[in-house]
C-alpha positions in Angstrom: 83.0 97.2 105.4 85.1 97.8 108.4 82.1 98.6 110.6 80.5 95.3 109.7 77.4 97.1 108.4 77.8 95.7 104.8 75.6 92.9 103.7 77.5 90.4 101.6 74.3 88.8 100.4 73.7 92.0 98.5 77.2 92.7 97.4 79.4 89.7 96.5 82.0 91.4 94.5 83.6 94.8 95.1 86.0 96.5 92.6 88.1 99.5 93.6 89.9 101.5 90.9 93.1 103.5 91.2 95.5 104.1 94.1 97.7 101.1 93.4 100.8 103.0 92.2 103.8 104.4 94.1 102.7 108.0 94.7 102.2 109.0 98.4 98.4 109.3 97.7 98.3 105.7 96.4 97.0 103.9 99.5 94.2 101.7 98.1 96.0 98.3 98.8 96.7 99.3 102.4 93.1 100.4 103.0 91.8 97.2 101.4 94.1 95.0 103.5 92.7 96.6 106.6 89.2 95.3 105.9 90.1 91.9 104.5 89.5 88.8 106.5 91.7 86.8 104.2 94.0 88.0 101.5 94.5 86.2 98.1 98.0 87.4 97.2 98.4 84.9 94.3 95.4 86.3 92.4 97.0 89.7 91.6 100.4 88.0 91.0 98.7 85.9 88.4 97.2 89.0 86.8 100.6 90.6 86.5 102.0 87.5 84.9 99.1 87.2 82.4 99.3 90.9 81.5 103.1 90.7 80.9 103.2 87.5 78.9 100.2 88.5 76.7 101.5 91.9 76.1 98.3 93.5 77.4 100.0 95.6 80.1 103.7 95.1 80.2 104.0 97.4 83.3 101.2 95.5 85.2 103.9 94.1 87.6 104.2 97.7 89.0 100.7 97.6 90.4 100.4 97.0 94.1 96.8 96.0 93.9 95.5 93.3 96.2 92.5 91.1 96.5 90.8 89.0 99.2 87.7 88.2 101.2 85.7 90.3 103.6 82.8 88.4 105.0 81.1 86.9 102.0 82.4 89.4 99.5 85.5 89.4 97.2 87.3 92.7 97.0 89.7 93.4 94.2 91.9 96.5 93.4 91.9 97.4 89.7 94.2 99.9 88.0 93.1 103.5 87.8 93.4 103.6 84.0 89.9 102.8 82.6 91.4 100.6 79.8 93.7 98.8 82.2 90.9 98.3 84.7 88.7 96.8 81.9 91.5 94.5 80.8 92.3 93.3 84.3 88.6 92.8 85.1 88.2 90.7 81.9 91.0 88.5 83.0 89.7 88.1 86.6 86.0 87.7 86.0 85.9 83.9 85.4 88.0 83.3 88.5 86.0 85.8 90.6 82.7 84.3 89.6 84.0 80.9 90.8 85.3 82.5 94.0 81.9 84.1 94.7 80.1 80.8 94.2 82.6 79.1 96.5 81.9 81.8 99.2 78.1 81.4 98.8 78.3 77.6 99.0 80.2 77.8 102.3 
């Protein structure tokens, strides 16, 4: 992505998994932020709130995941736990589909 060699017409949505915790090796949000053109901070805040209020993942607020736009692609950091990643992706999918359509229309 950083080199500009990606083709956003082929890849509109990118999910990363893991690396969103507090351990020294957890650097996914920082790496993602480096390639983003525009960050969407409120998206992951919304996920934390939804997970906490629904009881899906009470500790979701501890995730440092980020999301945003790189070219015409949305990039989203998901939790490393497979069950958690599936739950968060399920919450985000309707919003991300709308975001991708918005990027394509612009």
